[in-house]
LUMGUGU-559978 format. One record per residue: x, y, z of N, C-alpha, C in turn; residue in three letters; residue number from 1. Coordinates in steps of 0.05 Angstrom, whole numbers, plus 5000, padded with zeros to 4 digits. Layout:
BEGIN
- X/Y/Z/X/Y/Z/X/Y/Z/ALA/NUM
...
//
This chain:
BEGIN
- 3244/4695/8305/3229/4717/8295/3212/4732/8306/ARG/1
- 3212/4753/8311/3193/4771/8331/3181/4786/8312/ILE/2
- 3151/4783/8321/3127/4798/8304/3126/4822/8319/HIS/3
- 3123/4847/8303/3128/4870/8312/3107/4878/8329/ARG/4
- 3082/4872/8328/3064/4883/8350/3055/4863/8371/HIS/5
- 3057/4836/8365/3047/4817/8387/3068/4814/8408/THR/6
- 3094/4814/8396/3120/4806/8411/3121/4777/8415/ARG/7
- 3105/4760/8401/3107/4732/8401/3129/4724/8384/SER/8
- 3137/4704/8379/3161/4694/8365/3160/4668/8355/CYS/9
- 3177/4657/8334/3181/4636/8326/3211/4624/8332/THR/10
- 3213/4599/8341/3241/4594/8349/3252/4571/8330/THR/11
- 3280/4574/8331/3296/4556/8315/3318/4546/8335/TRP/12
- 3328/4518/8333/3349/4513/8349/3377/4510/8329/ARG/13
- 3395/4522/8329/3420/4522/8313/3413/4516/8286/LYS/14
- 3398/4537/8272/3394/4538/8247/3419/4534/8230/PRO/15
- 3417/4521/8203/3439/4520/8191/3445/4545/8171/SER/16
- 3423/4562/8163/3424/4586/8150/3413/4610/8170/THR/17
- 3420/4636/8162/3412/4659/8179/3383/4663/8181/PHE/18
- 3373/4665/8206/3346/4667/8211/3342/4695/8224/VAL/19
- 3357/4703/8244/3351/4727/8258/3380/4735/8273/SER/20
- 3386/4757/8278/3406/4768/8296/3398/4768/8327/ASP/21
- 3374/4757/8335/3366/4757/8364/3374/4727/8374/ILE/22
- 3378/4727/8396/3389/4699/8404/3373/4697/8431/ILE/23
- 3370/4666/8440/3363/4663/8463/3378/4659/8487/ASN/24
- 3376/4678/8507/3390/4678/8527/3388/4660/8551/CYS/25
- 3366/4646/8546/3366/4622/8564/3353/4623/8591/GLY/26
- 3337/4648/8591/3326/4654/8615/3292/4652/8610/ILE/27
- 3279/4640/8627/3249/4630/8619/3231/4639/8645/TYR/28
- 3210/4650/8639/3190/4654/8663/3162/4641/8649/LEU/29
- 3152/4624/8668/3134/4607/8660/3106/4612/8675/PHE/30
- 3083/4611/8664/3060/4612/8679/3053/4579/8685/SER/31
- 3033/4573/8703/3024/4544/8711/3013/4533/8682/PRO/32
- 3005/4543/8667/2993/4534/8641/3014/4519/8621/GLU/33
- 3043/4528/8628/3061/4516/8616/3064/4485/8620/ALA/34
- 3056/4480/8640/3056/4448/8651/3043/4427/8633/LEU/35
- 3021/4443/8617/3004/4421/8605/3020/4414/8579/LYS/36
- 3035/4433/8565/3052/4422/8542/3071/4402/8552/PRO/37
- 3085/4408/8571/3106/4387/8586/3091/4358/8589/LEU/38
- 3064/4359/8597/3052/4332/8604/3044/4321/8575/ARG/39
- 3038/4337/8557/3030/4328/8530/3054/4316/8516/ASP/40
- 3076/4327/8516/3098/4318/8505/3107/4293/8516/VAL/41
- 3109/4294/8542/3117/4265/8560/3097/4241/8552/PHE/42
- 3071/4246/8547/3054/4226/8543/3054/4217/8512/GLN/43
- 3062/4235/8496/3071/4230/8467/3091/4212/8466/ARG/44
- 3112/4218/8480/3142/4204/8480/3134/4177/8489/ASN/45
- 3114/4175/8512/3115/4147/8523/3099/4132/8504/GLN/46
- 3079/4141/8490/3068/4127/8465/3085/4116/8445/GLN/47
- 3098/4134/8437/3122/4129/8416/3140/4108/8425/ASP/48
- 3150/4112/8449/3167/4092/8463/3152/4062/8458/GLY/49
- 3129/4062/8467/3118/4034/8469/3115/4024/8439/GLN/50
- 3111/4044/8418/3113/4033/8392/3138/4022/8382/LEU/51
- 3160/4035/8390/3191/4031/8383/3196/4003/8400/GLU/52
- 3190/4004/8426/3199/3984/8442/3180/3970/8458/ASP/53
- 3169/3947/8456/3147/3936/8474/3161/3932/8503/SER/54
- 3186/3934/8505/3194/3928/8530/3191/3951/8552/SER/55
- 3187/3974/8537/3185/3999/8555/3210/4011/8565/GLY/56
- 3233/4000/8554/3257/4012/8559/3270/4029/8539/LEU/57
- 3254/4043/8521/3260/4060/8500/3273/4085/8513/TRP/58
- 3301/4091/8510/3314/4112/8522/3301/4139/8520/PRO/59
- 3285/4144/8497/3274/4171/8493/3249/4174/8508/GLY/60
- 3235/4152/8516/3210/4157/8529/3207/4181/8551/ALA/61
- 3228/4181/8568/3228/4203/8588/3242/4229/8585/GLY/62
- 3247/4232/8555/3264/4256/8548/3246/4277/8539/THR/63
- 3247/4306/8554/3234/4325/8541/3253/4347/8531/ILE/64
- 3256/4356/8506/3271/4375/8497/3257/4401/8497/ARG/65
- 3267/4416/8517/3247/4442/8522/3243/4462/8496/LEU/66
- 3268/4464/8485/3271/4486/8463/3253/4467/8438/GLU/67
- 3258/4449/8430/3249/4433/8405/3222/4420/8410/GLN/68
- 3212/4411/8433/3189/4397/8437/3165/4418/8449/ASP/69
- 3175/4433/8465/3157/4454/8478/3155/4477/8469/VAL/70
- 3174/4495/8460/3176/4521/8455/3167/4522/8426/PHE/71
- 3172/4504/8406/3162/4505/8376/3130/4503/8377/SER/72
- 3121/4490/8398/3092/4483/8394/3076/4510/8407/ALA/73
- 3091/4523/8429/3080/4542/8441/3081/4572/8422/LEU/74
- 3104/4570/8406/3107/4594/8389/3085/4591/8369/ALA/75
- 3080/4563/8354/3068/4560/8334/3034/4570/8345/GLY/76
- 3030/4565/8373/3005/4578/8379/3004/4606/8393/GLN/77
- 3026/4621/8384/3029/4649/8393/3028/4652/8422/GLY/78
- 3036/4633/8436/3035/4631/8470/3063/4636/8484/GLN/79
- 3084/4644/8463/3105/4648/8472/3118/4674/8469/ILE/80
- 3130/4694/8487/3138/4717/8475/3163/4727/8486/TYR/81
- 3176/4746/8480/3202/4750/8486/3205/4778/8494/VAL/82
- 3225/4783/8512/3234/4810/8524/3260/4816/8510/HIS/83
- 3255/4835/8490/3284/4846/8478/3296/4863/8495/LEU/84
- 3325/4858/8496/3345/4875/8511/3366/4882/8495/THR/85
- 3377/4904/8499/3401/4913/8481/3422/4916/8505/ASP/86
- 3420/4902/8527/3446/4899/8545/3462/4876/8539/GLY/87
- 3482/4874/8560/3507/4855/8552/3496/4827/8552/ILE/88
- 3509/4807/8543/3503/4783/8544/3528/4765/8538/TRP/89
- 3536/4745/8552/3556/4729/8546/3554/4698/8558/SER/90
- 3563/4677/8546/3564/4652/8555/3586/4648/8574/GLN/91
- 3580/4634/8595/3602/4629/8616/3605/4597/8615/ILE/92
- 3625/4588/8597/3632/4562/8596/3659/4555/8608/LYS/93
- 3677/4575/8609/3705/4569/8618/3709/4594/8636/SER/94
- 3731/4591/8649/3746/4612/8661/3750/4636/8646/ALA/95
- 3762/4632/8620/3767/4653/8602/3743/4668/8599/GLY/96
- 3717/4655/8595/3692/4669/8592/3686/4690/8616/SER/97
- 3697/4679/8639/3687/4699/8663/3707/4726/8658/ALA/98
- 3731/4723/8651/3744/4748/8648/3733/4767/8625/LEU/99
- 3723/4751/8604/3711/4770/8584/3684/4782/8597/TYR/100
- 3664/4764/8610/3644/4779/8624/3648/4803/8641/ALA/101
- 3670/4796/8655/3677/4817/8675/3686/4847/8659/SER/102
- 3694/4839/8636/3705/4861/8615/3674/4877/8611/ARG/103
- 3654/4861/8600/3628/4869/8593/3615/4885/8615/LEU/104
- 3617/4875/8639/3605/4889/8660/3619/4915/8668/TYR/105
- 3643/4921/8666/3659/4941/8672/3653/4963/8649/LEU/106
- 3650/4952/8622/3646/4974/8602/3614/4981/8604/GLY/107
- 3595/4966/8617/3568/4973/8623/3570/4993/8647/GLN/108
- 3588/4988/8664/3589/5008/8680/3595/5033/8676/TYR/109
- 3614/5034/8657/3626/5063/8644/3601/5077/8630/GLN/110
- 3577/5060/8620/3555/5074/8609/3533/5080/8626/LEU/111
- 3529/5064/8649/3509/5069/8665/3516/5075/8694/THR/112
- 3536/5065/8706/3545/5075/8731/3578/5082/8735/HIS/113
- 3583/5105/8715/3616/5108/8720/3626/5117/8746/PRO/114
- 3607/5121/8765/3617/5130/8789/3628/5108/8807/GLU/115
- 3618/5081/8792/3632/5055/8803/3661/5048/8797/ARG/116
- 3670/5062/8780/3694/5056/8767/3714/5077/8781/LEU/117
- 3741/5065/8783/3761/5081/8794/3774/5101/8779/ALA/118
- 3779/5128/8786/3789/5145/8770/3819/5152/8783/LYS/119
- 3834/5162/8759/3861/5169/8766/3863/5195/8781/HIS/120
- 3871/5197/8807/3873/5216/8824/3901/5223/8833/THR/121
- 3909/5249/8839/3937/5250/8849/3938/5237/8875/PRO/122
- 3965/5224/8876/3973/5209/8900/3955/5179/8901/GLY/123
- 3939/5171/8880/3932/5144/8877/3940/5132/8857/GLY/124
- 3935/5105/8852/3947/5085/8831/3938/5098/8808/PRO/125
- 3957/5089/8784/3953/5095/8759/3927/5077/8745/ARG/126
- 3906/5089/8734/3888/5076/8726/3886/5078/8695/ILE/127
- 3885/5054/8678/3883/5051/8652/3859/5040/8642/ARG/128
- 3842/5050/8630/3814/5038/8623/3795/5032/8643/GLY/129
- 3782/5014/8644/3758/5009/8663/3767/4992/8689/ASN/130
- 3767/5002/8713/3776/4989/8736/3757/4993/8756/VAL/131
- 3752/4971/8772/3734/4973/8797/3755/4964/8818/TYR/132
- 3753/4982/8840/3764/4974/8862/3742/4978/8888/ILE/133
- 3740/4957/8902/3725/4954/8924/3734/4973/8946/HIS/134
- 3714/4990/8957/3725/5010/8981/3743/5003/8999/PRO/135
- 3740/4978/9008/3761/4966/9031/3787/4958/9020/THR/136
- 3792/4960/8994/3817/4946/8984/3834/4970/8990/ALA/137
- 3861/4957/8991/3885/4978/9000/3904/4980/8974/LYS/138
- 3905/4997/8958/3924/5000/8935/3943/5018/8936/VAL/139
- 3972/5008/8935/3994/5025/8933/3991/5049/8912/ALA/140
- 4001/5073/8917/4000/5094/8899/4015/5087/8869/PRO/141
- 4033/5074/8874/4057/5069/8848/4045/5042/8835/SER/142
- 4019/5034/8839/4010/5011/8825/3998/5019/8799/ALA/143
- 3996/5005/8777/3987/5008/8753/3970/4993/8745/VAL/144
- 3940/4999/8743/3919/4976/8743/3905/4985/8714/LEU/145
- 3897/4962/8704/3879/4963/8681/3893/4961/8658/GLY/146
- 3880/4954/8634/3846/4959/8633/3837/4931/8644/PRO/147
- 3813/4938/8651/3793/4911/8652/3803/4894/8680/ASN/148
- 3803/4909/8697/3811/4897/8727/3789/4899/8747/VAL/149
- 3781/4881/8762/3767/4881/8786/3778/4872/8809/SER/150
- 3780/4894/8830/3788/4885/8852/3767/4883/8878/ILE/151
- 3769/4860/8891/3750/4850/8912/3756/4868/8938/GLY/152
- 3739/4858/8955/3736/4865/8985/3764/4862/8998/GLU/153
- 3774/4879/9015/3797/4869/9031/3823/4863/9014/GLY/154
- 3825/4869/8989/3851/4866/8977/3868/4881/8987/VAL/155
- 3896/4873/8982/3921/4892/8986/3939/4887/8961/THR/156
- 3945/4911/8949/3960/4911/8926/3981/4931/8931/VAL/157
- 4008/4918/8932/4030/4929/8937/4045/4951/8918/GLY/158
- 4067/4961/8928/4078/4983/8909/4091/4968/8883/GLU/159
- 4091/4987/8860/4102/4976/8837/4082/4953/8824/GLY/160
- 4058/4948/8832/4045/4924/8823/4035/4927/8794/VAL/161
- 4035/4913/8773/4021/4918/8750/3997/4893/8749/ARG/162
- 3973/4902/8742/3952/4890/8741/3935/4893/8717/LEU/163
- 3930/4873/8700/3914/4877/8674/3898/4854/8671/ARG/164
- 3874/4861/8659/3856/4840/8650/3852/4818/8670/GLU/165
- 3848/4824/8695/3849/4803/8717/3822/4810/8736/SER/166
- 3821/4790/8754/3798/4790/8774/3815/4782/8799/ILE/167
- 3816/4799/8821/3828/4794/8842/3804/4794/8867/VAL/168
- 3799/4770/8877/3780/4766/8893/3786/4773/8923/LEU/169
- 3763/4772/8940/3767/4787/8967/3790/4771/8987/HIS/170
- 3806/4792/9000/3824/4779/9011/3854/4770/9005/GLY/171
- 3854/4773/8975/3880/4766/8965/3901/4787/8968/ALA/172
- 3926/4783/8968/3948/4799/8969/3969/4802/8947/THR/173
- 3978/4819/8933/3994/4825/8913/4015/4837/8926/LEU/174
- 4041/4829/8929/4064/4838/8944/4076/4857/8923/GLN/175
- 4094/4872/8933/4111/4893/8917/4122/4879/8889/GLU/176
- 4116/4896/8869/4127/4893/8840/4119/4864/8828/HIS/177
- 4094/4855/8838/4085/4832/8823/4074/4842/8798/THR/178
- 4073/4825/8776/4057/4827/8753/4036/4805/8748/CYS/179
- 4012/4814/8747/3991/4799/8742/3973/4802/8717/VAL/180
- 3976/4787/8699/3962/4789/8674/3943/4763/8666/LEU/181
- 3918/4774/8657/3900/4751/8649/3900/4729/8669/HIS/182
- 3888/4736/8695/3890/4718/8714/3867/4723/8733/THR/183
- 3855/4702/8747/3840/4700/8773/3853/4694/8792/ILE/184
- 3854/4713/8812/3866/4705/8836/3847/4702/8858/VAL/185
- 3849/4675/8870/3827/4668/8884/3825/4682/8913/GLY/186
- 3809/4675/8929/3801/4688/8960/3830/4678/8976/TRP/187
- 3839/4700/8989/3855/4696/9008/3885/4689/9000/GLY/188
- 3890/4691/8968/3915/4679/8958/3933/4704/8962/SER/189
- 3958/4697/8962/3983/4714/8963/4003/4710/8939/THR/190
- 4008/4729/8927/4033/4728/8905/4057/4743/8917/VAL/191
- 4078/4731/8914/4100/4740/8929/4117/4765/8910/GLY/192
- 4133/4778/8922/4148/4801/8912/4160/4793/8882/ARG/193
- 4158/4809/8865/4170/4805/8838/4165/4780/8826/TRP/194
- 4140/4765/8830/4132/4742/8819/4118/4756/8794/ALA/195
- 4111/4738/8771/4095/4741/8749/4075/4719/8746/ARG/196
- 4053/4726/8744/4028/4707/8741/4014/4713/8719/VAL/197
- 4016/4698/8697/4004/4706/8672/3989/4680/8657/GLU/198
- 3969/4689/8640/3952/4669/8626/3952/4681/8599/GLY/199
- 3943/4665/8583/3939/4670/8550/3910/4677/8551/THR/200
- 3902/4701/8537/3874/4710/8531/3862/4689/8514/PRO/201
- 3838/4679/8520/3827/4663/8502/3793/4670/8501/ASN/202
- 3787/4695/8505/3760/4698/8512/3744/4699/8481/ASP/203
- 3720/4694/8483/3702/4694/8459/3696/4720/8446/PRO/204
- 3711/4741/8450/3704/4765/8439/3705/4764/8407/ASN/205
- 3683/4766/8396/3682/4765/8364/3696/4782/8351/PRO/206
- 3704/4808/8367/3720/4827/8353/3751/4823/8353/ASN/207
- 3757/4802/8371/3787/4797/8375/3794/4774/8352/ASP/208
- 3817/4782/8339/3827/4761/8320/3837/4736/8334/PRO/209
- 3842/4735/8357/3850/4712/8376/3827/4696/8385/ARG/210
- 3801/4704/8382/3778/4692/8395/3771/4666/8382/ALA/211
- 3761/4647/8397/3757/4623/8390/3733/4610/8405/HIS/212
- 3715/4590/8395/3694/4582/8410/3707/4567/8433/MET/213
- 3691/4571/8453/3700/4558/8486/3697/4529/8480/ASP/214
- 3714/4516/8490/3723/4489/8487/3714/4478/8517/SER/215
- 3699/4458/8522/3693/4444/8549/3716/4423/8558/GLU/216
- 3738/4420/8540/3761/4402/8547/3781/4422/8557/SER/217
- 3800/4417/8572/3824/4431/8585/3847/4423/8567/LEU/218
- 3843/4399/8551/3866/4385/8540/3863/4380/8511/PHE/219
- 3884/4382/8496/3885/4373/8467/3909/4356/8465/LYS/220
- 3907/4335/8449/3929/4315/8443/3946/4313/8472/ASP/221
- 3931/4309/8492/3946/4301/8521/3963/4327/8531/GLY/222
- 3959/4346/8519/3970/4372/8531/3950/4394/8538/LYS/223
- 3954/4410/8561/3941/4430/8570/3937/4454/8553/LEU/224
- 3910/4461/8543/3910/4484/8528/3917/4510/8539/LEU/225
- 3932/4524/8525/3939/4555/8537/3913/4567/8543/PRO/226
- 3911/4577/8564/3889/4596/8572/3896/4610/8597/ALA/227
- 3876/4625/8609/3882/4644/8631/3894/4626/8657/ILE/228
- 3904/4639/8671/3913/4626/8700/3900/4631/8721/THR/229
- 3890/4606/8739/3873/4610/8755/3889/4601/8782/ILE/230
- 3887/4616/8805/3896/4612/8830/3873/4607/8846/LEU/231
- 3870/4583/8858/3845/4579/8877/3852/4591/8902/GLY/232
- 3832/4590/8921/3830/4601/8946/3862/4596/8963/CYS/233
- 3868/4613/8973/3889/4608/8994/3918/4597/8981/ARG/234
- 3917/4603/8959/3944/4591/8944/3967/4616/8950/VAL/235
- 3993/4604/8955/4014/4622/8964/4036/4619/8943/ARG/236
- 4040/4638/8928/4063/4639/8904/4082/4654/8915/ILE/237
- 4107/4638/8914/4135/4649/8929/4143/4675/8908/PRO/238
- 4162/4688/8923/4175/4714/8906/4193/4702/8881/ALA/239
- 4193/4717/8864/4207/4717/8841/4207/4685/8824/GLU/240
- 4183/4683/8821/4177/4658/8806/4154/4665/8783/VAL/241
- 4151/4648/8760/4133/4653/8740/4114/4630/8737/LEU/242
- 4089/4637/8741/4063/4620/8738/4056/4627/8711/ILE/243
- 4055/4608/8692/4044/4615/8664/4024/4594/8654/LEU/244
- 3999/4600/8650/3980/4582/8636/3974/4561/8651/ASN/245
- 3972/4565/8678/3966/4546/8696/3940/4544/8714/SER/246
- 3938/4521/8724/3911/4522/8740/3922/4514/8771/ILE/247
- 3918/4529/8792/3931/4521/8816/3907/4517/8833/VAL/248
- 3904/4491/8843/3882/4485/8865/3887/4498/8890/LEU/249
- 3860/4499/8903/3865/4513/8930/3881/4500/8950/PRO/250
- 3892/4520/8967/3912/4513/8992/3936/4504/8984/HIS/251
- 3942/4506/8961/3971/4498/8950/3997/4521/8955/LYS/252
- 4015/4511/8966/4038/4530/8972/4061/4525/8953/GLU/253
- 4065/4539/8933/4087/4533/8910/4114/4541/8923/LEU/254
- 4133/4529/8908/4159/4533/8912/4174/4542/8890/SER/255
- 4166/4538/8868/4184/4539/8843/4163/4553/8822/ARG/256
- 4172/4558/8796/4157/4562/8774/4139/4539/8761/SER/257
- 4120/4546/8744/4102/4526/8734/4094/4539/8709/PHE/258
- 4095/4522/8685/4086/4534/8660/4066/4511/8648/THR/259
- 4042/4519/8639/4023/4499/8630/4019/4470/8645/ASN/260
- 4007/4474/8670/4005/4457/8683/3984/4457/8701/GLN/261
- 3976/4439/8711/3947/4438/8733/3963/4427/8759/ILE/262
- 3961/4448/8777/3979/4438/8804/3959/4425/8824/ILE/263
- 3957/4404/8829/3941/4390/8847/3946/4389/8876/LEU/264
//
């Protein structure tokens, strides 16, 4: 809860009912005085631990919960303040979240720095939606890019390439007529001619009917959950193969198609 004039706040951690539409982004700036509440909480936990367990081995004795133990006390004393921002924010808990965050950044560029985004020009690649192309990247004029594509330093994109909802990191090469969808292509990786590299969109976009909460686990019932495809650094994908919903670790040279696998 934000007080209109003082900008101080009251905090709740995961409330069971609606409290506010303002969230804590997890970025904190403390003065040295903030160390005193930390000391007080630590000493109180030590005393409680001695009451609970005379052996001194109580596991909670050395635990300090920043938001619950410290922030609540500071907020009650009017000593904690918030900086309200209407900018973008997204959690990064999975690779799928990274693509969603990239989409947010590209959308922000459209509002604040439109000159950073690629434009469709005669003799250049076809641009659909928000696309960033590093000035050193080489993109063939017959390529179709976007929406929501970021191409890094020194990337080479060949003739007839289709690239959508993806991040291509520096030094990667997409050879002629490849199709890359919902994928992160690692540094220095190569995707061969007519290959298709595709993932399943699973970003936490609340306006997308396919959206779902991020899961820290890659597996369910012993099976790899469908998600975006990730190529580690210096991966080589041969021509005319399909890589679908897979994670390829760095420095791997594949020889065939893979679906729903982690290639070690």
